N, C-alpha and C positions, 0 to 999 in steps of 0.2 A: 309864235307858237300857235299851232292849230288847236281849236276847241274840239275837233273830231278825233284827235289821237289821245288816248289816255296817257297821262304823264308816266305811269309805271312802265309803259312799253317804249318810251322814247329813248331810254338809255341803252336799249338792246334791240336791234332790228333783226329780222329774219334774213336768211341768205337763200336766194332762189338757185339752188344747185342745178346744174345741167343734168340731162339724162346720162346715165352711165354709158360708157362706150361699148361697141361691139367687142367680140372676143379677141380681135386681132389689132385693134387700133394702137394699143400700147405694148404689143408683144415684142417690139424691138427697142424699147426704152430702157435705159440704165439709170437708176436713181441711187444716189448716195444719201444715207441717213447719217447725220452727224449730231451726236447727243452729248450733253455735258455730264460731268461726273458729280455735280452737286445736286441735291434733292433727288437722289437716285430712284426712289420709289415712284415719285411723280413722273420723272423723265422716262423710266421704263414703261409706265402706262402710256405715255405719249408715243413712245416707240411702237408699242403694241397697236395703238390706233393707226399710226402711219403705215405699218405693215398690213393691217387689215384693209386699209384703203387701196394700197398698191395691189393687193390680191384681188379685191373687188373690181378694180379697173383693168385687170388683165396683165399686170406687169409680172413677168416670171420671177419666181423666188431667186433664181441664180443670176438675175439682173439687178439685184438689190445688194448694196454693200453697207456695212454698218461700221461707223468709226466713232471714237470718243475723243472729245476735247476736254481740257481741264475744267473750263467754265464758260459762261456765256460771253465773256470778254474775248475769249480766244476763238469763238465760232467763226467770225469773218475770215480769219487767216486759214482756218481749217477748210472752209468752203472754197476759198480762193485757191488753195493748194490742190484741191480735188478738181476744180473746173479748169485750172490753167495747166493741167498736165500735158505733156507733149502729145499724148495719144488722143486727147479729147474724149476719153472713155465715158465720162459721166454726162448725161443729158440734163441733169438737174440735181439740186441738193435740197434736202429737207432738214432744216436746222432746228433742233429741239432742245429746250432747257426750261428752267423755272427760276426766275429771280424774284425773291420774296422780300418785300420791304422790311427793313429793320429799324434800329434806332439811330442810324447814322446816314449820311447822304450817299453812301456806297451804292445803294440801289439806283439812284438817279444817274450816276456816272456809268455803271455797268449796263443798265437797260438801254439807255440812250445811245451809247457807243456801239453796243451790239446791233441795235436796229439800223443805225446809220451805216455801220460797216457791212452788214449783209446787203443792204440796198446798193452800196458802192460795188460790191462783188457782182451783183446782177448786171449793173450797168457796164462794168468793165469787161465782163465775159460774154454778155448777150445771152446768158443762160439763166433760167429761173432758180432762185434761192427762196424757199419758203420760210417765212418767219413764224416758227412754232415755239417761240420762247415766251412762256407765260410771264407776265409782269403783273404781279398780284400783291395785295396788301397783307394777306394772311395765308398760312398753310392750308386752311380749309378751302379758300378760294382756289388754290392750286389743285387740290384733290378733286374739287367739283369739276374743273375744266379738263381733267385727265381721266374722267370716268369712262366706262365702256360705251360703245355705240358711236354713231356718226356725229354726236356732239363733242366727242373727244377732239381736242384742239390739234393733236397729232394727225388724226384722220383728216381734219379740215386743211391742215397745212400741206399734207401730201396731195390732197385733191387740188389745191390751188396750183401746185407745181405742175401737175398733169394738165390742168386747164391751160396754163401758160405754154406748155409744150404744144398743145393742140392749137392755140392761137398763133404761135410762131409758124407752125406747119401750114395753117390756113393762109397766113400772110405771105409765106414763101410761094405757095401754090398760086395765089392770085398774082403775085409779082411775075412768076414764070409765065402765067397765062397772058399777061400784058406784054411780055417780051416777044411773044410769038407773032 
């Protein structure tokens, strides 16, 4: 542990977000928002944050779909169903939910399996799936992370999906350049 970094800042680090794109970079992108039906007030705030990000980054409103899954445990199958469609319509999925720790081990199973399942979907489809599922100890922590502005975890999740689309496009462009 470094003496130059205050201990209170070590549990949470800042994210150096990239510059926002020009007006057309994401004008052709189609994003599916998949949200849970549990903790609906928090999840709706995450959805609002994700929608704000997509708008800020130039994704047209008519290129954004919204779907509901029963709970966080079902999010991986919902994401896989959207990304494995015959048409390949969706370029990425923003998965949103809130799993709040209770008195039983249910939290541990749901949160862990949801995270692993969403990662598996990304790897199987080669398309980004953002993990916007809050895994918190208290309802107050969930509300704090779903507040307005760019600190909203729904906003951050949508931003991560768009960054991964950008990265994939850059990688494909470089590969095509090497092939010439």
